[in-house]
PASEBA-1860 file (N, C-alpha, C; in nm, 3 decimals):
! residues 274
1> MDRNFLIR> 3.305/5.275/2.679/3.170/5.219/2.663/3.104/5.278/2.540 ~ 3.037/5.196/2.467/2.965/5.242/2.348/2.835/5.308/2.393 ~ 2.824/5.439/2.376/2.706/5.511/2.417/2.617/5.547/2.300 ~ 2.650/5.495/2.183/2.571/5.528/2.066/2.442/5.448/2.058 ~ 2.437/5.337/2.129/2.318/5.255/2.119/2.302/5.182/2.251 ~ 2.207/5.223/2.334/2.191/5.164/2.465/2.054/5.101/2.476 ~ 2.049/4.986/2.541/1.919/4.931/2.574/1.912/4.931/2.727 ~ 1.963/4.830/2.789/1.989/4.829/2.932/2.122/4.761/2.953
9> PSLTARQL> 2.189/4.787/3.065/2.325/4.734/3.081/2.333/4.584/3.085 ~ 2.228/4.513/3.118/2.236/4.368/3.121/2.105/4.310/3.073 ~ 2.112/4.188/3.021/1.995/4.122/2.966/1.990/3.981/3.019 ~ 1.881/3.948/3.084/1.865/3.813/3.134/1.729/3.761/3.091 ~ 1.712/3.629/3.102/1.585/3.570/3.062/1.470/3.624/3.147 ~ 1.500/3.659/3.272/1.394/3.710/3.357/1.346/3.846/3.311 ~ 1.434/3.923/3.249/1.395/4.055/3.204/1.315/4.048/3.075 ~ 1.338/3.945/2.995/1.279/3.942/2.862/1.128/3.950/2.859
17> PGARGPGV> 1.054/3.870/2.942/0.910/3.870/2.925/0.847/4.007/2.943 ~ 0.904/4.092/3.028/0.844/4.222/3.051/0.889/4.330/2.956 ~ 0.988/4.298/2.873/1.043/4.401/2.786/0.956/4.419/2.664 ~ 0.945/4.545/2.619/0.866/4.575/2.500/0.937/4.680/2.419 ~ 0.885/4.703/2.302/0.950/4.794/2.209/0.937/4.937/2.249 ~ 1.005/5.029/2.177/1.002/5.171/2.205/0.859/5.221/2.204 ~ 0.829/5.308/2.303/0.698/5.369/2.309/0.602/5.289/2.396 ~ 0.636/5.162/2.425/0.548/5.080/2.508/0.622/5.022/2.627
25> GAWRSLSS> 0.749/5.051/2.644/0.825/4.999/2.756/0.956/5.070/2.767 ~ 1.043/5.018/2.856/1.168/5.088/2.883/1.280/5.052/2.790 ~ 1.264/4.946/2.712/1.370/4.905/2.621/1.357/4.982/2.492 ~ 1.453/5.064/2.460/1.443/5.143/2.338/1.580/5.185/2.291 ~ 1.590/5.223/2.167/1.714/5.275/2.112/1.730/5.419/2.154 ~ 1.845/5.453/2.208/1.873/5.591/2.243/1.968/5.655/2.143 ~ 1.992/5.583/2.034/2.090/5.631/1.937/2.036/5.747/1.856 ~ 2.118/5.847/1.837/2.082/5.957/1.747/2.135/5.930/1.609
33> REVPLVAQ> 2.207/5.818/1.594/2.264/5.781/1.465/2.179/5.673/1.402 ~ 2.079/5.710/1.328/1.997/5.613/1.260/2.072/5.557/1.140 ~ 2.057/5.428/1.112/2.118/5.371/0.994/2.036/5.415/0.873 ~ 2.092/5.491/0.779/2.015/5.542/0.667/1.957/5.431/0.582 ~ 1.834/5.451/0.538/1.768/5.352/0.454/1.804/5.380/0.309 ~ 1.932/5.368/0.278/1.982/5.396/0.145/2.023/5.266/0.079 ~ 1.965/5.234/-0.034/2.000/5.111/-0.104/2.130/5.127/-0.177 ~ 2.202/5.015/-0.197/2.323/5.019/-0.277/2.284/5.056/-0.420
41> TDVGSPES> 2.371/5.130/-0.485/2.338/5.179/-0.618/2.392/5.092/-0.729 ~ 2.477/4.992/-0.695/2.534/4.909/-0.799/2.431/4.807/-0.847 ~ 2.463/4.742/-0.957/2.372/4.644/-1.014/2.351/4.531/-0.911 ~ 2.228/4.486/-0.900/2.197/4.380/-0.805/2.177/4.434/-0.665 ~ 2.122/4.553/-0.653/2.096/4.611/-0.522/2.003/4.521/-0.442 ~ 2.023/4.516/-0.309/1.940/4.427/-0.227/1.798/4.480/-0.213 ~ 1.711/4.394/-0.168/1.575/4.433/-0.134/1.581/4.535/-0.021 ~ 1.500/4.639/-0.026/1.504/4.742/0.077/1.440/4.691/0.206
49> PAELARRL> 1.475/4.750/0.322/1.412/4.709/0.448/1.259/4.722/0.443 ~ 1.209/4.828/0.380/1.064/4.846/0.371/1.000/4.733/0.289 ~ 1.065/4.695/0.181/1.013/4.587/0.097/1.015/4.454/0.172 ~ 1.124/4.430/0.245/1.134/4.305/0.322/1.025/4.300/0.429 ~ 1.008/4.409/0.503/0.906/4.412/0.608/0.767/4.386/0.550 ~ 0.740/4.446/0.435/0.610/4.426/0.370/0.594/4.280/0.326 ~ 0.698/4.222/0.269/0.691/4.083/0.221/0.670/3.985/0.336 ~ 0.732/4.012/0.451/0.722/3.922/0.565/0.603/3.954/0.656
57> GLSFANLS> 0.530/4.061/0.625/0.416/4.099/0.707/0.453/4.156/0.842 ~ 0.568/4.224/0.849/0.615/4.285/0.974/0.590/4.435/0.972 ~ 0.537/4.486/1.083/0.509/4.630/1.093/0.615/4.695/1.181 ~ 0.716/4.753/1.120/0.823/4.821/1.193/0.790/4.969/1.207 ~ 0.787/5.018/1.331/0.771/5.161/1.353/0.901/5.234/1.319 ~ 1.014/5.165/1.341/1.145/5.223/1.316/1.221/5.133/1.218 ~ 1.207/5.164/1.089/1.269/5.079/0.987/1.421/5.083/0.991 ~ 1.479/5.185/1.054/1.625/5.190/1.061/1.680/5.074/1.145
65> LLARALTH> 1.601/5.023/1.239/1.643/4.905/1.315/1.655/4.785/1.223 ~ 1.558/4.767/1.135/1.564/4.656/1.040/1.679/4.675/0.942 ~ 1.702/4.799/0.899/1.814/4.826/0.809/1.946/4.788/0.875 ~ 1.959/4.820/1.003/2.081/4.786/1.076/2.097/4.635/1.087 ~ 1.986/4.565/1.111/1.990/4.419/1.123/2.037/4.352/0.994 ~ 2.018/4.418/0.881/2.052/4.363/0.751/2.188/4.409/0.701 ~ 2.261/4.484/0.783/2.387/4.544/0.741/2.508/4.465/0.793 ~ 2.577/4.399/0.703/2.698/4.324/0.738/2.815/4.422/0.754
73> RSYINENV> 2.911/4.384/0.836/3.023/4.476/0.863/3.101/4.511/0.737 ~ 3.102/4.422/0.638/3.175/4.452/0.514/3.113/4.570/0.440 ~ 2.985/4.594/0.459/2.916/4.707/0.394/2.963/4.840/0.453 ~ 2.992/4.840/0.583/3.036/4.962/0.651/3.166/5.014/0.591 ~ 3.255/4.923/0.555/3.385/4.962/0.502/3.376/5.033/0.368 ~ 3.269/5.008/0.293/3.256/5.063/0.158/3.152/5.174/0.146 ~ 3.080/5.202/0.254/2.972/5.301/0.247/2.980/5.393/0.368 ~ 3.024/5.515/0.346/3.049/5.608/0.456/2.921/5.648/0.527
81> HALEDNER> 2.805/5.636/0.461/2.680/5.678/0.525/2.631/5.573/0.625 ~ 2.679/5.450/0.617/2.636/5.344/0.708/2.723/5.347/0.832 ~ 2.662/5.364/0.949/2.738/5.389/1.071/2.746/5.269/1.166 ~ 2.662/5.170/1.148/2.663/5.058/1.243/2.621/4.930/1.173 ~ 2.693/4.821/1.204/2.657/4.692/1.146/2.560/4.619/1.238 ~ 2.533/4.493/1.207/2.426/4.421/1.278/2.474/4.336/1.395 ~ 2.601/4.349/1.434/2.654/4.255/1.533/2.594/4.273/1.672 ~ 2.563/4.396/1.711/2.500/4.417/1.843/2.357/4.361/1.844
89> LEFLGDAV> 2.286/4.381/1.734/2.151/4.325/1.724/2.155/4.173/1.720 ~ 2.259/4.117/1.660/2.277/3.972/1.659/2.290/3.919/1.802 ~ 2.368/3.988/1.884/2.386/3.951/2.025/2.252/3.951/2.098 ~ 2.175/4.056/2.078/2.045/4.066/2.145/1.949/3.959/2.094 ~ 1.945/3.941/1.962/1.855/3.841/1.906/1.886/3.701/1.955 ~ 2.012/3.670/1.975/2.052/3.539/2.027/1.990/3.515/2.164 ~ 1.995/3.617/2.251/1.938/3.604/2.386/1.786/3.591/2.380 ~ 1.721/3.670/2.295/1.575/3.664/2.282/1.532/3.527/2.230
97> LDFIVGAW> 1.602/3.475/2.130/1.568/3.344/2.074/1.584/3.234/2.178 ~ 1.690/3.241/2.257/1.710/3.138/2.360/1.589/3.131/2.452 ~ 1.539/3.246/2.494/1.424/3.248/2.584/1.298/3.198/2.515 ~ 1.269/3.252/2.396/1.146/3.216/2.326/1.144/3.068/2.289 ~ 1.256/3.018/2.236/1.261/2.877/2.196/1.251/2.787/2.319 ~ 1.317/2.824/2.428/1.307/2.745/2.550/1.164/2.735/2.600 ~ 1.093/2.849/2.601/0.954/2.850/2.645/0.865/2.770/2.549 ~ 0.894/2.784/2.420/0.813/2.713/2.320/0.830/2.562/2.333
105> VYNHCPEM> 0.953/2.517/2.348/0.978/2.373/2.363/0.910/2.321/2.490 ~ 0.921/2.396/2.598/0.859/2.355/2.725/0.707/2.338/2.709 ~ 0.643/2.433/2.641/0.498/2.431/2.627/0.446/2.332/2.524 ~ 0.528/2.302/2.422/0.482/2.216/2.313/0.529/2.072/2.324 ~ 0.615/2.044/2.422/0.662/1.907/2.442/0.645/1.870/2.590 ~ 0.519/1.861/2.636/0.494/1.845/2.780/0.544/1.715/2.840 ~ 0.565/1.613/2.759/0.610/1.484/2.812/0.762/1.468/2.804 ~ 0.830/1.564/2.751/0.974/1.551/2.727/1.053/1.582/2.854
113> PEGDLTRM> 1.146/1.496/2.895/1.227/1.523/3.015/1.324/1.639/2.992 ~ 1.379/1.688/3.103/1.462/1.809/3.099/1.580/1.796/3.006 ~ 1.649/1.682/3.008/1.765/1.665/2.922/1.731/1.676/2.775 ~ 1.618/1.616/2.735/1.576/1.624/2.596/1.529/1.764/2.559 ~ 1.466/1.834/2.653/1.426/1.973/2.629/1.549/2.059/2.597 ~ 1.655/2.038/2.674/1.777/2.114/2.652/1.836/2.085/2.515 ~ 1.839/1.957/2.479/1.895/1.921/2.349/1.810/1.973/2.234 ~ 1.679/1.970/2.251/1.593/2.018/2.143/1.607/2.169/2.126
121> RSALVRNE> 1.614/2.241/2.238/1.635/2.386/2.227/1.766/2.415/2.156 ~ 1.872/2.340/2.191/2.001/2.361/2.126/1.992/2.337/1.976 ~ 1.916/2.233/1.937/1.903/2.203/1.795/1.829/2.312/1.720 ~ 1.730/2.372/1.785/1.648/2.474/1.720/1.717/2.608/1.708 ~ 1.816/2.636/1.794/1.884/2.766/1.787/2.026/2.753/1.730 ~ 2.065/2.632/1.688/2.198/2.617/1.630/2.203/2.695/1.498 ~ 2.322/2.739/1.462/2.334/2.829/1.347/2.280/2.768/1.218 ~ 2.303/2.638/1.198/2.256/2.575/1.075/2.104/2.582/1.063
129> QLADFARR> 2.035/2.566/1.175/1.888/2.573/1.172/1.842/2.717/1.148 ~ 1.909/2.813/1.211/1.872/2.953/1.190/1.898/2.995/1.046 ~ 2.005/2.942/0.987/2.033/2.971/0.846/1.923/2.914/0.757 ~ 1.870/2.798/0.795/1.759/2.739/0.720/1.636/2.829/0.728 ~ 1.607/2.882/0.847/1.496/2.976/0.861/1.519/3.099/0.773 ~ 1.642/3.149/0.773/1.675/3.268/0.693/1.652/3.241/0.544 ~ 1.686/3.122/0.500/1.664/3.087/0.358/1.515/3.080/0.326 ~ 1.437/3.024/0.418/1.293/3.018/0.395/1.234/3.157/0.380
137> LDLGRALR> 1.287/3.251/0.456/1.239/3.389/0.451/1.306/3.469/0.341 ~ 1.405/3.408/0.277/1.482/3.472/0.171/1.546/3.603/0.220 ~ 1.606/3.597/0.340/1.673/3.716/0.395/1.794/3.756/0.312 ~ 1.854/3.660/0.242/1.972/3.692/0.162/1.946/3.801/0.060 ~ 1.823/3.811/0.009/1.787/3.914/-0.088/1.804/4.054/-0.031 ~ 1.787/4.067/0.100/1.786/4.199/0.163/1.918/4.236/0.231 ~ 2.014/4.144/0.233/2.141/4.171/0.301/2.219/4.283/0.233 ~ 2.277/4.370/0.313/2.363/4.477/0.262/2.506/4.441/0.297
145> MGRGETSS> 2.584/4.408/0.194/2.721/4.360/0.215/2.815/4.434/0.121 ~ 2.945/4.424/0.150/3.045/4.478/0.062/3.054/4.396/-0.066 ~ 3.117/4.453/-0.166/3.123/4.386/-0.297/3.196/4.252/-0.288 ~ 3.306/4.247/-0.212/3.382/4.123/-0.200/3.299/4.013/-0.135 ~ 3.227/4.047/-0.028/3.143/3.951/0.041/3.030/3.903/-0.050 ~ 2.973/3.995/-0.127/2.865/3.959/-0.218/2.914/3.866/-0.328 ~ 3.029/3.900/-0.388/3.080/3.820/-0.500/3.127/3.683/-0.457 ~ 3.159/3.666/-0.328/3.207/3.537/-0.279/3.093/3.448/-0.230
153> GGRERDGL> 2.968/3.490/-0.252/2.854/3.408/-0.214/2.805/3.426/-0.072 ~ 2.830/3.544/-0.015/2.790/3.567/0.123/2.641/3.553/0.149 ~ 2.560/3.579/0.049/2.415/3.571/0.068/2.367/3.429/0.092 ~ 2.452/3.331/0.066/2.413/3.191/0.084/2.493/3.121/0.193 ~ 2.579/3.194/0.263/2.666/3.132/0.362/2.591/3.112/0.494 ~ 2.598/2.991/0.548/2.525/2.959/0.671/2.556/3.055/0.785 ~ 2.684/3.079/0.810/2.723/3.163/0.923/2.663/3.301/0.913 ~ 2.665/3.359/0.794/2.615/3.493/0.776/2.462/3.496/0.783
161> LGSTFEAV> 2.396/3.397/0.723/2.250/3.394/0.726/2.196/3.371/0.866 ~ 2.258/3.279/0.942/2.213/3.254/1.078/2.228/3.378/1.165 ~ 2.340/3.448/1.150/2.363/3.570/1.227/2.263/3.679/1.189 ~ 2.231/3.688/1.061/2.134/3.789/1.016/1.996/3.760/1.072 ~ 1.958/3.632/1.076/1.829/3.596/1.135/1.823/3.643/1.281 ~ 1.930/3.619/1.356/1.934/3.664/1.495/1.923/3.816/1.504 ~ 1.991/3.886/1.415/1.987/4.032/1.417/1.846/4.083/1.387 ~ 1.777/4.021/1.293/1.639/4.060/1.261/1.550/4.038/1.383
169> IGALYLDS> 1.571/3.927/1.455/1.494/3.901/1.577/1.522/4.011/1.680 ~ 1.648/4.049/1.695/1.683/4.157/1.788/1.615/4.288/1.751 ~ 1.614/4.319/1.623/1.551/4.443/1.576/1.400/4.441/1.600 ~ 1.337/4.328/1.571/1.193/4.315/1.591/1.157/4.326/1.738 ~ 1.240/4.268/1.823/1.216/4.276/1.968/1.221/4.421/2.017 ~ 1.323/4.494/1.974/1.336/4.633/2.017/1.222/4.719/1.963 ~ 1.179/4.691/1.841/1.077/4.773/1.778/0.936/4.739/1.828 ~ 0.906/4.611/1.842/0.766/4.571/1.864/0.741/4.484/1.987
177> GLAAVEKF> 0.846/4.440/2.053/0.829/4.364/2.175/0.830/4.213/2.158 ~ 0.825/4.145/2.272/0.840/3.999/2.275/0.725/3.928/2.203 ~ 0.602/3.978/2.220/0.487/3.911/2.158/0.500/3.908/2.006 ~ 0.550/4.015/1.949/0.568/4.020/1.803/0.672/3.918/1.757 ~ 0.778/3.901/1.836/0.881/3.802/1.801/0.822/3.661/1.810 ~ 0.746/3.635/1.915/0.683/3.503/1.930/0.592/3.473/1.811 ~ 0.512/3.569/1.770/0.421/3.549/1.657/0.497/3.520/1.529 ~ 0.612/3.584/1.512/0.693/3.567/1.393/0.766/3.433/1.392
185> VEPLLASV> 0.817/3.392/1.509/0.904/3.275/1.517/0.828/3.143/1.530 ~ 0.716/3.145/1.601/0.648/3.019/1.632/0.610/2.935/1.509 ~ 0.561/2.994/1.399/0.533/2.909/1.282/0.658/2.841/1.228 ~ 0.772/2.906/1.236/0.897/2.846/1.191/0.934/2.729/1.280 ~ 0.920/2.746/1.410/0.952/2.637/1.503/0.859/2.519/1.482 ~ 0.730/2.547/1.465/0.633/2.440/1.446/0.662/2.360/1.319 ~ 0.713/2.427/1.217/0.736/2.360/1.089/0.849/2.259/1.095 ~ 0.939/2.270/1.193/1.052/2.176/1.200/1.049/2.088/1.325
193> RDRVIMRA> 0.948/2.107/1.408/0.943/2.032/1.535/0.954/1.882/1.516 ~ 0.868/1.825/1.433/0.867/1.679/1.416/0.997/1.629/1.353 ~ 1.050/1.704/1.259/1.175/1.661/1.194/1.289/1.660/1.294 ~ 1.294/1.761/1.379/1.401/1.768/1.478/1.393/1.651/1.574 ~ 1.272/1.615/1.614/1.255/1.503/1.706/1.278/1.369/1.637 ~ 1.209/1.346/1.525/1.212/1.216/1.460/1.349/1.180/1.402 ~ 1.421/1.280/1.355/1.552/1.252/1.297/1.663/1.264/1.398 ~ 1.625/1.281/1.524/1.722/1.284/1.636/1.826/1.393/1.621
201> EIYDPKSR> 1.787/1.505/1.560/1.882/1.615/1.546/1.913/1.682/1.679 ~ 1.830/1.652/1.780/1.856/1.712/1.909/1.983/1.657/1.973 ~ 2.032/1.545/1.923/2.150/1.485/1.983/2.277/1.535/1.914 ~ 2.299/1.663/1.918/2.420/1.718/1.857/2.537/1.702/1.954 ~ 2.661/1.706/1.903/2.778/1.679/1.989/2.791/1.773/2.109 ~ 2.762/1.901/2.092/2.777/1.995/2.203/2.680/1.961/2.316 ~ 2.556/1.926/2.280/2.457/1.892/2.383/2.495/1.762/2.454 ~ 2.545/1.664/2.378/2.585/1.537/2.439/2.703/1.557/2.534
209> LQEWAQSG> 2.800/1.641/2.494/2.915/1.666/2.580/2.872/1.741/2.706 ~ 2.780/1.836/2.691/2.732/1.911/2.808/2.659/1.818/2.904 ~ 2.579/1.727/2.850/2.507/1.633/2.935/2.605/1.544/3.012 ~ 2.710/1.498/2.945/2.812/1.415/3.011/2.881/1.493/3.123 ~ 2.920/1.616/3.093/2.992/1.697/3.192/2.904/1.728/3.313 ~ 2.779/1.763/3.289/2.692/1.798/3.401/2.652/1.676/3.483 ~ 2.642/1.561/3.417/2.610/1.440/3.492/2.722/1.403/3.588 ~ 2.844/1.443/3.554/2.958/1.419/3.642/2.992/1.536/3.730
217> KLGTPKYL> 2.899/1.635/3.736/2.916/1.756/3.817/3.046/1.830/3.784 ~ 3.077/1.833/3.653/3.199/1.900/3.607/3.172/2.040/3.553 ~ 3.046/2.080/3.555/3.014/2.213/3.504/2.985/2.211/3.355 ~ 2.978/2.330/3.296/2.944/2.344/3.155/3.071/2.359/3.071 ~ 3.081/2.285/2.962/3.198/2.300/2.874/3.209/2.443/2.822 ~ 3.332/2.489/2.807/3.358/2.623/2.754/3.431/2.610/2.621 ~ 3.388/2.690/2.523/3.446/2.684/2.389/3.525/2.813/2.364 ~ 3.653/2.798/2.340/3.741/2.912/2.322/3.797/2.912/2.180
225> MISSSGPD> 3.790/3.028/2.115/3.847/3.037/1.982/3.999/3.049/1.994 ~ 4.069/2.957/1.932/4.215/2.954/1.939/4.276/3.041/1.830 ~ 4.220/3.032/1.710/4.277/3.110/1.600/4.175/3.122/1.487 ~ 4.202/3.214/1.396/4.124/3.225/1.272/4.221/3.265/1.162 ~ 4.197/3.216/1.044/4.287/3.246/0.933/4.206/3.261/0.805 ~ 4.267/3.328/0.707/4.202/3.346/0.578/4.129/3.478/0.568 ~ 4.086/3.516/0.448/4.014/3.642/0.428/3.875/3.636/0.489 ~ 3.810/3.754/0.504/3.680/3.761/0.568/3.577/3.670/0.503
233> HAKIFEVE> 3.582/3.655/0.372/3.481/3.576/0.304/3.510/3.426/0.305 ~ 3.624/3.386/0.358/3.658/3.243/0.360/3.743/3.209/0.481 ~ 3.702/3.256/0.599/3.780/3.232/0.720/3.767/3.087/0.767 ~ 3.872/3.039/0.832/3.872/2.909/0.898/3.899/2.934/1.046 ~ 3.810/2.883/1.130/3.823/2.904/1.274/3.867/2.775/1.343 ~ 3.947/2.792/1.449/3.987/2.678/1.532/3.937/2.704/1.673 ~ 3.864/2.608/1.728/3.803/2.622/1.861/3.845/2.505/1.948 ~ 3.870/2.533/2.075/3.904/2.430/2.172/3.796/2.424/2.279
241> VRIKDQAY> 3.757/2.302/2.318/3.659/2.286/2.424/3.732/2.247/2.552 ~ 3.697/2.316/2.661/3.759/2.290/2.791/3.651/2.265/2.896 ~ 3.682/2.175/2.987/3.594/2.148/3.100/3.679/2.159/3.225 ~ 3.643/2.250/3.313/3.723/2.279/3.432/3.868/2.306/3.395 ~ 3.887/2.390/3.295/4.019/2.435/3.248/4.104/2.324/3.185 ~ 4.047/2.208/3.164/4.120/2.101/3.095/4.071/2.089/2.952 ~ 4.165/2.088/2.857/4.129/2.077/2.715/4.087/1.934/2.683 ~ 3.974/1.921/2.611/3.924/1.788/2.574/3.924/1.765/2.424
249> GRGTGPSK> 3.934/1.871/2.346/3.934/1.852/2.202/3.936/1.984/2.127 ~ 3.981/1.976/2.001/3.983/2.094/1.914/3.911/2.061/1.783 ~ 3.862/2.167/1.719/3.797/2.149/1.590/3.813/2.271/1.504 ~ 3.806/2.254/1.373/3.815/2.366/1.280/3.693/2.364/1.189 ~ 3.659/2.482/1.135/3.546/2.491/1.044/3.530/2.631/0.990 ~ 3.440/2.650/0.893/3.420/2.781/0.831/3.343/2.880/0.918 ~ 3.296/2.836/1.033/3.233/2.927/1.130/3.270/2.881/1.270 ~ 3.258/2.970/1.367/3.291/2.933/1.504/3.195/2.825/1.556
257> QIAAQVAA> 3.068/2.833/1.511/2.970/2.733/1.555/3.007/2.593/1.506 ~ 3.044/2.583/1.379/3.080/2.452/1.323/3.208/2.401/1.387 ~ 3.306/2.490/1.407/3.431/2.449/1.471/3.405/2.397/1.612 ~ 3.311/2.460/1.684/3.277/2.416/1.819/3.212/2.279/1.816 ~ 3.125/2.254/1.716/3.063/2.121/1.704/3.170/2.013/1.679 ~ 3.266/2.045/1.594/3.374/1.949/1.564/3.458/1.925/1.689 ~ 3.486/2.032/1.765/3.562/2.017/1.889/3.488/1.928/1.988 ~ 3.356/1.947/1.999/3.277/1.864/2.090/3.278/1.718/2.046
265> QTALETLG> 3.267/1.695/1.915/3.271/1.557/1.864/3.406/1.492/1.892 ~ 3.513/1.571/1.877/3.647/1.519/1.907/3.657/1.481/2.054 ~ 3.600/1.566/2.142/3.602/1.537/2.284/3.525/1.410/2.316 ~ 3.409/1.393/2.254/3.328/1.272/2.276/3.405/1.146/2.235 ~ 3.474/1.155/2.121/3.552/1.040/2.074/3.667/1.010/2.168 ~ 3.731/1.116/2.218/3.841/1.099/2.315/3.791/1.030/2.442 ~ 3.669/1.067/2.483/3.612/1.010/2.605/3.549/0.872/2.582 ~ 3.540/0.831/2.456/3.480/0.702/2.425/3.330/0.703/2.431
273> IH> 3.269/0.822/2.409/3.123/0.835/2.413/3.073/0.833/2.270 ~ 2.986/0.740/2.237/2.937/0.727/2.099/2.786/0.739/2.095
END
């Protein structure tokens, strides 16, 4: 078990509303290994965590959390002082976003039926949309990555930007609590609400396949990564979608999220759903 960074052993939507940042609740970092706020010394050093927080109007009591959220695993390999990447914070941020976006959609779309609420939430938390939010905030300027990842355009890659946005949300939640995350995220959600609805982006393949499966009482589709190939900066993932242990389709793409969307679309075509 990783004992270097503990929050609580499990995280559910029911726990989220009561959770708050260190000093105001029980959710806190117990790590004695703070991520050093040391900027890269090579040409083109990223924006520092303090500068990013100031630019975005965020008040972090513990800037090392934000530094960790901005640290890609490729940076760890080249910098001995950096002890932890952002993947754990990405996991936490994903769960926090699911809850906040679900509540926001429920409150701001009072006439929308349950199926459409589910599809809209899925559209708002899909990686491509989170990457768009990250670009609006210019998070790429602050990313700490290895030289290879930087030179290959990692600061503009959807998969990396979407994951970083989730990690920043996780860091903000731990530092300042749920209310601070809501205040930060809600203007972003409001800015794309009408576009998501009017352009029917809520009808993505994964949501349509899930709706079909649940309408037939078949449960929720499961997406399994079959393989990955290529270097870290240009990986290709293959994902298979299964329903009740039966394979319905496979897809490939430059991220697991995109590969899963392709797999879902393949399954829909196989089933004759258009």
